[in-house]
C-alpha positions in Angstrom: 16.0 10.8 13.5 18.6 13.3 13.0 17.6 13.7 9.2 14.0 14.3 10.3 15.1 16.8 12.9 16.9 18.7 10.1 13.9 18.4 7.8 11.5 19.9 10.5 14.1 22.7 11.3 14.3 23.4 7.6 10.5 23.7 7.2 10.4 25.9 10.3 13.0 28.2 9.0 11.1 28.8 5.7 7.7 28.8 7.1 7.8 29.8 10.7 7.1 27.8 13.7 3.3 28.5 13.8 2.8 28.0 10.2 4.7 24.8 10.4 2.6 23.5 13.3 -0.8 24.3 11.7 0.2 24.1 8.0 -2.4 22.6 5.8 -2.1 24.3 2.5 1.7 23.9 2.2 1.3 20.1 2.7 2.7 19.3 -0.6 5.8 21.2 0.0 6.5 19.3 3.3 5.8 16.0 1.5 8.5 16.9 -1.0 10.8 17.6 1.9 9.7 14.4 3.6 10.7 12.5 0.4 14.2 14.0 0.7 14.3 12.6 4.1 13.0 9.3 3.2 15.9 8.9 0.7 18.4 9.6 3.4 16.6 7.5 6.1 17.1 3.9 7.1 15.5 0.9 5.3 11.8 0.2 5.4 10.8 -1.4 8.7 10.1 -5.1 8.3 9.0 -6.3 11.8 7.6 -9.2 13.4 5.2 -8.9 16.4 6.5 -11.2 19.2 4.4 -12.5 22.0 5.3 -16.3 22.4 2.9 -17.6 24.8 4.6 -20.9 25.9 1.7 -23.2 25.8 -0.5 -25.2 23.4 -3.8 -24.6 24.9 -5.6 -22.5 27.6 -3.1 -21.5 30.3 -2.1 -18.5 32.6 1.1 -17.0 33.3 2.2 -14.4 36.0 3.8 -12.1 33.5 3.9 -11.9 29.6 7.4 -10.2 29.8 8.8 -12.2 26.8 12.0 -10.1 26.5 13.1 -10.9 29.9 15.8 -13.4 31.1 13.1 -15.9 31.9 12.0 -16.1 28.4 15.5 -16.5 26.9 14.9 -20.3 26.5 12.6 -19.2 23.6 14.3 -16.2 22.1 18.0 -17.0 23.0 20.4 -18.9 20.6 20.8 -21.7 23.2 17.1 -22.3 23.3 14.6 -22.2 20.4 16.4 -19.2 18.8 13.4 -17.1 17.9 15.4 -13.9 17.2 17.7 -15.8 14.9 14.7 -17.4 13.1 13.3 -13.8 12.6 16.6 -12.7 11.1 16.8 -15.5 8.8 13.3 -14.6 7.6 14.5 -11.1 6.6 13.0 -9.1 9.6 15.1 -6.1 10.7 12.8 -5.3 13.8 10.9 -7.1 16.5 7.8 -5.6 18.2 7.1 -6.6 21.8 4.2 -6.3 24.2 4.4 -7.2 28.0 6.9 -5.4 30.1 7.8 -5.7 33.8 10.3 -3.0 34.7 11.5 -5.0 37.5 13.1 -7.5 35.1 16.3 -6.9 33.1 16.0 -6.5 29.3 19.6 -5.9 28.6 20.3 -9.4 27.4 17.5 -9.4 24.9 18.7 -6.0 23.5 22.2 -7.1 23.3 21.3 -10.3 21.3 18.9 -8.3 19.0 21.7 -5.9 18.2 24.2 -8.6 17.5 21.7 -10.0 15.0 21.0 -6.6 13.5 17.4 -6.3 14.8 15.9 -3.2 16.0 13.5 -3.4 19.0 10.2 -1.7 19.6 9.1 -2.5 23.2 5.8 -1.4 24.7 4.9 -0.5 28.2 2.7 -2.6 30.1 -1.0 -2.1 30.7 -0.3 -2.4 34.5 -0.2 1.3 35.1 -2.9 2.3 32.7 -5.7 0.0 33.6 -4.6 -3.0 35.9 -2.7 -1.9 39.0 -4.9 -0.7 42.1 -3.5 2.7 41.5 -4.1 2.7 37.7 -4.8 5.7 35.6 -8.6 5.2 35.8 -8.3 6.0 39.5 -6.3 9.4 39.0 -8.7 10.9 36.5 -6.5 9.7 33.6 -3.3 11.4 34.9 -0.9 8.8 34.3 2.3 10.7 34.7 3.4 9.3 38.2 2.5 5.7 37.6 4.4 5.6 34.3 7.3 7.6 35.5 8.0 5.1 38.2 7.8 2.2 35.8 9.8 3.9 33.0 12.6 4.6 35.5 12.7 1.0 36.1 13.0 0.2 32.4 15.8 2.8 32.0 17.6 1.2 34.8 17.0 -2.4 33.7 18.6 -2.3 30.2 17.1 0.6 28.2 20.1 2.7 29.0 23.7 1.9 28.6 26.1 4.2 30.0 23.5 6.9 30.3 22.4 6.7 26.6 19.6 4.8 25.1 20.5 1.1 24.0 21.3 1.3 20.4 18.9 -1.5 19.5 16.0 0.5 20.6 14.1 2.0 17.7 11.1 3.4 19.5 9.1 2.9 22.5 5.1 2.3 22.3 3.7 4.2 25.2 0.4 2.3 25.1 -1.3 -0.1 22.6 -4.7 0.7 21.4 -5.7 3.3 24.1 -8.6 4.2 22.1 -10.1 0.7 23.1 -9.4 0.7 26.8 -8.5 4.2 28.3 -11.5 4.0 28.7 -12.5 3.8 25.0 -13.4 5.4 21.7 -16.1 7.5 23.2 -13.9 9.6 25.5 -11.1 10.8 23.4 -10.3 13.7 25.8 -9.7 11.1 28.5 -7.4 8.8 26.5 -5.5 11.8 25.2 -5.0 13.1 28.7 -3.8 9.6 29.7 -1.3 9.5 26.8 0.2 12.9 27.2 0.5 12.6 31.0 2.3 9.2 30.5 4.7 10.8 28.1 5.3 13.5 30.5 6.2 10.9 33.1 8.6 9.3 30.7 10.3 12.4 30.0 10.6 13.1 33.8 12.1 9.7 34.1 14.8 10.6 31.5 15.7 13.7 33.3 16.0 11.8 36.5 18.5 9.4 34.9 20.5 12.4 33.3 19.9 10.9 29.8 23.0 11.2 27.7 22.5 11.8 23.8 19.3 11.8 21.9 16.2 10.2 23.1 14.5 7.5 21.2 11.1 8.1 19.6 7.9 7.4 21.3 4.7 6.3 19.6 1.2 5.2 20.4 -0.4 2.3 18.5 -4.0 3.2 17.9 -6.7 0.7 16.5 -7.9 1.1 13.0 -11.3 2.0 14.3 -13.3 5.1 13.6 -13.5 7.6 16.3 -17.0 9.2 15.9 -16.5 11.2 19.2 -13.2 12.8 18.0 -13.1 16.5 16.9 -12.2 15.6 13.2 -12.1 12.7 10.8 -15.2 11.0 12.2 -15.5 8.7 9.3 -11.9 7.6 8.8 -10.2 5.0 10.8 -7.3 6.1 13.2 -7.0 9.7 11.9 -9.4 11.1 14.4 -7.5 9.7 17.3 -4.2 11.0 15.9 -5.6 14.4 15.3 -7.0 14.9 18.8 -3.7 13.5 20.3 -1.8 16.1 18.4 -4.0 18.9 19.6 -3.5 17.6 23.1 0.3 17.5 22.8 0.4 21.0 21.3 -1.8 22.3 24.0 -1.9 20.0 27.2 -4.3 22.3 29.0 -7.0 21.8 26.4 -7.4 18.2 27.9 -6.9 19.4 31.4 -3.3 18.6 32.0 -0.5 20.8 33.1 2.7 19.5 31.8 6.2 19.3 33.2 7.9 19.2 29.9 7.5 20.9 26.5 5.2 18.3 24.9 4.8 20.4 21.7 8.5 20.4 21.0 8.6 16.7 21.9 5.8 16.0 19.4 7.6 17.9 16.7 11.0 16.1 17.2 10.4 12.7 18.8 6.9 11.5 18.2 5.7 9.0 15.7 2.1 7.9 15.0 1.2 4.1 14.8 -1.8 2.0 14.2 -2.7 -1.8 14.1 -4.9 -3.1 11.3 -6.1 -6.5 9.9 -7.4 -4.7 6.8 -6.0 -5.7 3.3 -3.3 -3.6 1.8 -5.6 -2.2 -0.8 -7.5 -0.3 1.9 -4.6 1.3 3.6 -3.8 3.8 1.0 -7.4 5.1 0.2 -8.8 4.9 3.7 -5.8 6.4 5.6 -2.4 7.1 4.0 -3.4 9.6 1.4 -5.3 11.7 3.9 -2.6 11.1 6.5 0.1 12.5 4.3 -2.0 15.7 3.8 -2.8 16.2 7.4 0.4 15.0 9.2 3.0 16.1 6.5 6.1 15.8 9.0 5.0 13.0 11.4 6.1 9.6 10.4 3.8 6.7 10.9 4.1 2.8 11.2 1.8 -0.1 11.1 2.6 -1.9 14.4 0.4 -4.8 13.7 -0.3 -6.0 10.1 -1.8 -9.1 8.8 -5.0 -9.6 6.7 -5.9 -13.3 7.7 -8.1 -13.6 4.6 -5.5 -12.9 2.0 -2.3 -14.5 1.0 0.7 -13.3 3.1 3.3 -12.8 0.3 1.3 -10.7 -2.0 -0.1 -8.5 0.8 3.2 -7.9 2.4 4.9 -7.1 -0.8 2.1 -4.5 -1.6 2.1 -2.7 1.7 6.0 -2.7 1.7 6.0 -1.1 -1.7 3.5 1.4 -0.4 6.0 2.2 2.5 8.9 2.5 0.0 7.0 5.1 -2.0 5.6 6.9 1.0 7.5 9.9 2.5 5.9 9.1 6.0 5.0 5.3 6.1 8.0 3.8 7.9 7.1 0.2 7.5 5.1 -2.6 9.1 5.3 -5.3 11.9 3.7 -8.6 10.8 1.3 -10.0 13.3 2.4 -12.5 14.7 5.2 -14.8 15.3 3.4 -17.9 16.5 -0.2 -18.9 17.2 -1.8 -18.0 20.4 -3.2 -21.3 21.6 -4.2 -19.9 24.8 -6.8 -17.5 23.1 -8.0 -20.0 20.4 -10.7 -19.1 17.9 -9.9 -16.6 15.3 -6.7 -15.6 16.9 -5.1 -18.9 15.5 -5.5 -17.5 12.1 -2.6 -14.9 12.7 0.5 -16.8 13.9 2.8 -17.8 11.0 4.3 -20.6 13.2 2.6 -23.4 15.0 4.2 -25.3 17.8 5.4 -28.8 17.2 5.7 -31.9 19.5 9.6 -31.7 19.9 10.6 -29.9 23.2 13.7 -27.9 22.5 14.2 -27.3 26.2 12.1 -27.1 29.4 12.4 -24.0 31.5 11.4 -22.1 34.5 9.2 -19.2 33.7 8.8 -17.0 36.7 8.3 -19.9 39.0 6.1 -22.0 36.6 7.5 -24.9 34.4 7.1 -24.6 30.6 8.4 -26.2 27.5 10.0 -24.3 24.6 8.2 -26.4 21.7 9.7 -26.5 18.3 8.3 -24.3 15.5 6.5 -25.7 12.5 5.4 -23.5 9.5 1.7 -22.7 9.6 -0.1 -22.9 6.1 -2.9 -20.8 4.7 -4.6 -21.3 1.4 -1.9 -23.7 0.4 1.0 -21.1 1.3 3.6 -21.6 4.0 3.3 -18.3 5.9 7.0 -18.1 7.1 8.2 -18.9 3.5 5.8 -16.2 2.1 7.0 -13.6 4.7 10.7 -14.4 3.8 10.1 -13.9 0.1 8.4 -10.6 0.9 11.0 -9.5 3.3 13.9 -10.7 1.2 15.1 -13.1 3.8 17.4 -16.1 3.1 14.8 -18.4 4.6 14.9 -21.0 7.2 15.6 -24.7 7.0 12.3 -25.8 8.7 13.3 -29.5 8.5 15.8 -28.7 11.2 13.7 -26.9 13.7 12.0 -30.1 15.2 14.9 -32.3 15.5 17.7 -32.3 18.1 20.3 -29.5 17.4 23.9 -30.6 18.1 24.7 -27.0 19.0 22.0 -26.8 21.7 21.4 -30.4 23.1 22.7 -30.9 26.7 26.3 -32.3 26.8 25.0 -35.4 28.5 24.4 -38.9 27.7 20.9 -38.1 26.6 22.1 -35.3 24.4 24.8 -37.6 22.9 22.3 -40.4 22.1 19.9 -37.9 20.4 22.6 -36.7 18.1 24.0 -40.3 17.5 20.7 -41.4 16.4 20.9 -38.9 13.5 23.8 -40.9 12.0 25.3 -37.7 10.9 29.1 -37.1 11.1 28.5 -33.4 10.6 26.2 -33.3 13.6 28.4 -35.3 15.8 31.4 -33.1 15.0 29.4 -30.1 16.2 28.4 -31.9 19.4 32.1 -33.0 20.0 33.4 -29.5 19.3 31.1 -28.2 22.0 32.3 -30.9 24.4 35.9 -30.0 23.7 35.3 -26.5 24.5 33.6 -27.5 27.7 36.5 -29.4 28.6 38.9 -26.5 28.2 40.1 -27.3 24.7 40.0 -25.7 21.1 40.0 -27.9 18.0 42.9 -26.8 15.6 42.8 -29.9 13.3 39.4 -30.5 11.8 40.4 -33.6 9.7 41.7 -35.4 12.9 38.4 -34.2 14.6 36.4 -35.8 11.8 38.4 -39.0 12.0 37.9 -39.1 15.8 34.1 -38.5 15.4 33.7 -41.3 12.9 34.3 -43.8 15.8 31.2 -42.4 17.6 28.8 -42.0 14.5 27.0 -45.1 13.3 26.8 -46.0 9.8 23.6 -47.5 8.2 22.8 -50.8 9.8 24.9 -50.0 12.9 23.4 -50.1 16.2 22.4 -46.5 17.0 22.0 -46.9 20.7 25.1 -46.7 22.7 24.0 -45.3 26.0 25.6 -43.6 29.0 28.7 -45.7 29.1 29.8 -44.7 25.6 29.3 -41.1 26.4 31.6 -41.7 29.3 34.0 -43.2 26.9 33.8 -40.2 24.6 34.5 -37.9 27.6 37.4 -40.2 28.8 38.9 -40.0 25.2 38.8 -36.2 25.2 40.3 -35.9 28.8 43.2 -37.7 27.5 44.0 -34.4 25.7 44.3 -35.5 22.2 46.8 -33.6 20.0 44.2 -32.4 17.4 43.1 -29.9 20.0 44.8 -27.3 22.3 44.1 -27.5 25.9 44.0 -24.7 28.5 44.3 -26.3 31.9 44.3 -23.0 33.5 41.0 -21.8 32.3 38.6 -20.4 34.9 34.9 -21.5 35.4 32.4 -18.8 34.9 28.6 -18.5 34.3 27.6 -19.3 30.6 26.0 -16.2 29.4 24.0 -18.3 26.8 22.1 -19.8 29.7 19.3 -17.8 31.4 19.2 -16.4 34.9 16.7 -18.7 36.7 18.8 -21.8 35.7 22.0 -20.0 36.7 20.6 -19.2 40.0 19.5 -22.7 40.8 22.9 -24.0 39.9 24.6 -21.5 42.1 22.3 -22.7 45.1 23.5 -26.3 44.3 27.2 -25.5 44.1 26.9 -23.4 47.5 25.3 -26.5 49.1 28.1 -28.7 48.1 31.2 -26.6 48.9 33.2 -27.8 51.9 35.9 -25.1 52.1 34.0 -22.0 51.3 30.8 -20.3 52.7 28.8 -18.5 50.1 28.1 -15.9 52.6 31.7 -14.8 52.0 31.2 -13.9 48.4 32.9 -10.5 47.9 30.6 -7.6 48.0 31.8 -6.5 44.5 30.4 -9.8 43.1 26.9 -9.7 44.6 25.1 -7.2 42.3 23.5 -9.7 40.1 23.3 -13.4 39.6 26.0 -13.4 36.9 28.6 -12.0 39.1 27.6 -14.2 42.1 27.7 -17.3 39.6 31.1 -16.4 38.2 32.6 -16.4 41.8 30.8 -19.4 43.0 31.5 -21.5 40.0 35.0 -20.6 40.0 35.5 -21.7 43.7 33.6 -24.9 43.0 35.8 -25.7 40.0 38.9 -25.1 42.0 37.7 -27.0 45.0 36.3 -30.3 43.5 38.0 -33.2 41.7 36.9 -34.6 38.5 36.6 -33.6 34.8 35.6 -30.1 33.9 32.3 -31.5 32.6 31.6 -32.6 36.2 33.0 -29.6 37.8 32.0 -26.7 35.4 28.7 -27.4 33.5 25.6 -27.5 35.8 23.3 -28.4 32.9 24.6 -25.7 30.7 24.8 -22.9 33.3 28.5 -22.8 33.5 31.6 -22.9 31.2 35.4 -22.7 31.1 36.2 -19.3 29.6 37.9 -20.0 26.3 38.2 -16.5 24.7 39.0 -13.0 25.6 35.4 -11.9 24.6 34.0 -14.5 27.1 36.5 -13.2 29.7 35.4 -9.5 29.2 31.7 -10.5 30.0 32.8 -11.1 33.6 34.1 -8.8 36.3 37.9 -9.4 36.7 37.6 -9.6 40.6 34.6 -12.1 40.2 36.6 -14.7 38.1 38.2 -17.3 40.2 41.5 -18.8 39.0 41.8 -22.7 39.1 44.6 -22.4 41.6 42.3 -20.8 44.2 43.0 -21.9 47.7 40.6 -21.5 50.8 41.5 -19.3 53.6 43.1 -20.9 56.5 40.5 -22.5 58.8 40.7 -24.1 62.2 38.3 -27.2 62.6 35.9 -27.0 65.5 34.9 -30.0 67.8 31.3 -29.0 67.2 30.3 -30.5 63.9 31.5 -28.7 60.6 31.7 -25.3 61.8 34.8 -23.3 60.6 36.5 -20.3 62.1 38.3 -18.1 59.8 42.1 -17.7 60.3 43.9 -15.0 58.3 47.6 -15.8 57.7 49.9 -13.0 56.7 50.2 -13.1 52.8 54.0 -13.5 53.1 53.7 -16.8 54.9 51.6 -18.4 52.1 54.5 -20.0 50.4 53.2 -23.4 49.6 50.7 -24.7 47.1 49.1 -27.3 49.4 45.5 -26.6 50.2 45.0 -28.5 53.5 48.1 -27.5 55.5 49.7 -24.1 55.2 52.5 -23.8 57.8 54.8 -20.9 58.5 58.3 -21.6 57.5 60.1 -18.7 59.3 61.8 -20.0 62.6 60.6 -16.7 64.4 57.1 -17.8 63.9 57.0 -21.4 64.1 57.6 -21.8 67.9 55.0 -19.2 69.0 52.5 -21.1 66.8 53.3 -24.4 68.4 53.0 -23.0 71.8 49.7 -21.4 70.9 48.4 -24.9 69.7 49.5 -26.3 73.1 47.7 -23.5 75.0 44.6 -24.2 73.0 44.7 -27.9 73.7 45.0 -27.3 77.4 42.2 -24.8 77.4 39.9 -27.2 75.6 40.7 -29.9 77.9 39.9 -27.8 81.0 36.7 -26.6 79.3 35.6 -30.2 78.8 36.1 -31.2 82.4 34.1 -28.1 83.6 31.3 -28.8 81.1 31.0 -32.2 82.5 30.9 -31.0 86.1 28.3 -28.3 85.3 26.4 -30.1 82.6 23.0 -29.4 83.9 23.5 -25.8 84.7 25.4 -25.2 81.4 22.4 -26.5 79.4 20.2 -24.1 81.2 22.2 -21.1 80.2 22.1 -19.1 77.0 23.7 -20.8 73.9 27.3 -20.1 73.2 28.0 -16.9 71.0 30.7 -16.8 68.4 32.7 -13.6 67.7 30.0 -11.9 66.0 27.7 -12.4 69.0 25.4 -14.9 67.1 24.5 -18.4 68.4 27.3 -20.7 67.6 24.8 -23.6 67.2 22.7 -21.5 64.8 25.9 -21.0 62.8 26.4 -24.6 62.2 25.5 -25.8 58.7 23.0 -28.7 58.6 21.3 -30.9 56.0 18.2 -28.9 56.4 19.9 -25.5 56.1 22.5 -25.7 53.3 23.5 -22.4 51.9 21.4 -21.7 48.8 21.6 -18.7 46.5 18.9 -18.4 43.8 17.2 -15.9 41.7 14.3 -14.3 43.4 11.7 -13.4 40.8 10.1 -10.1 41.5 6.7 -11.1 40.3 4.0 -8.6 40.0 0.3 -9.5 40.6 -1.1 -11.9 38.0 -2.3 -8.7 36.0 1.1 -7.1 35.7 1.3 -8.7 32.3 -2.1 -10.1 31.7 -2.4 -13.7 30.9 -4.9 -12.3 28.2 -2.2 -10.6 26.0 -4.8 -8.8 24.1 -5.0 -6.4 27.2 -1.3 -5.5 26.6 -1.7 -5.5 22.9 
């Protein structure tokens, strides 16, 4: 973007701003400048369009926000690992669709950045055509609706310390507005909707006091011909792009009064985009040659590319070569990652993966149960589509034989997970599983040879009985809790939330832990640890680990939601004041004669001189006697109270309930089997159309 800004400034310096804006005859000169820019710019975009509907037939979902925490079992490395698969195929970018600004997207962006993948998210159709107050109801002025939503995006992961997340490449304002806002026949309306939405997004950036450069925005038009546009009425996409440029340079021409300098924004931060299923041979003659003449300084990208009637490898190589030679075509995003079974019909021709029968993991997706099915390569005309894409993208490729078998780095650390790995009769796989188990128990392997010798005893050879069962998993755990010398062990490690898990599972585990604690009330979690589920979980899991007896697997796992922090990097993922040490002790509490209610009793810090959790007694002689006298006085008071209560039992029952120190009913404060403390993730779900179950609406 910096190079392109320099290029534009350079052309304006020599040609003047007005000439630069409306230049036609000097197009070849700007193309020459653009070629210089292209040589300095980043690599050609080799993207994959990602909308992994988690079902193998017709189904509905409340949201199609697939870069949210709830979808992590599909894209995350602990789950199916879709982002890792894309990287192995040679992709450098992932293009997205649905987007609920109420959900956090930071985790997806972080993982993409770690893998070297750029991200192109799109805004949801909710504000444009689906919500009760959508743009159709405000005469295609989308500024306020989109501003509110984009503020949510900026707050929920798009910004890091006030600047755009480094994984963000650009943001798609709207997908195919020429087909739905309201359609190709009203270019003035869809142009007003687009520029007002961008104006609202820029207002949102101002509200957040954006630091540094803004990311580019784009609009993905269809490859349709706009006969109602003011120009290029026989060429696909060009008419829409030309009318949008005119509206950006002069917003009042479409009846919109802008808050921001949209002309300057267009010149410095806007890219064009389109989607197409046409073969590569059509792109240059039908679109690109004329585009380079008419838009000599505005980059363009194909946000959906896949001709289902042609072989993938040849088509992709041709269009990528075209992008490499073009001063303006940035690249393409292959459509799409896996088949959309919920749509059926011709939509099944596009996905390069199909869903297999092995379930990598089951998960909660915004309150509904789904499975992350394994991936199988889809074939077309005798060609494996993922292999063909990897060859065209220059990727290392994927070992497809491993995608639909239990992965020792992902299966649960449980008897079932152990059995699945044992059945593979692979010492290498078992070593990976045992290494994970060692880490979960607070250890770190330092003698690989000794580990392999140990693993051999749990790995069947040919002809051996492969089924061992839960008893032998317990034997494995017992062997490791004896702290073998081939690993180092940290018995002071703290238990925290496992960031490889996903928020709904972690929230559920927090509820289970809080309901089982006996010396701590989860209402007392420090305020500094209540800002998100991860901070809450760090504190609760730490307390649970310190309070309970048993192995670390029993006290700090929760089905993969918790872990013992083993490295400095892991520790840095948590707030320091939310990490509870293993020697944590509960505050002094006085038992109540009424069930399990507790009354807090703060002892002076100087008196906490013993490590005993159950009885903490003051040692100083000046304090001991008053304490004993206080206990005697309390005993006499309770005895007197019981006598009075018997005498006036009927009258007492007719009065108001006892109140505690905070003025609340003491009876209501008592925990019961029906009202155990439970903290869980509350999914802020929109209406069912927030991210439509028909993903084409958001595409």
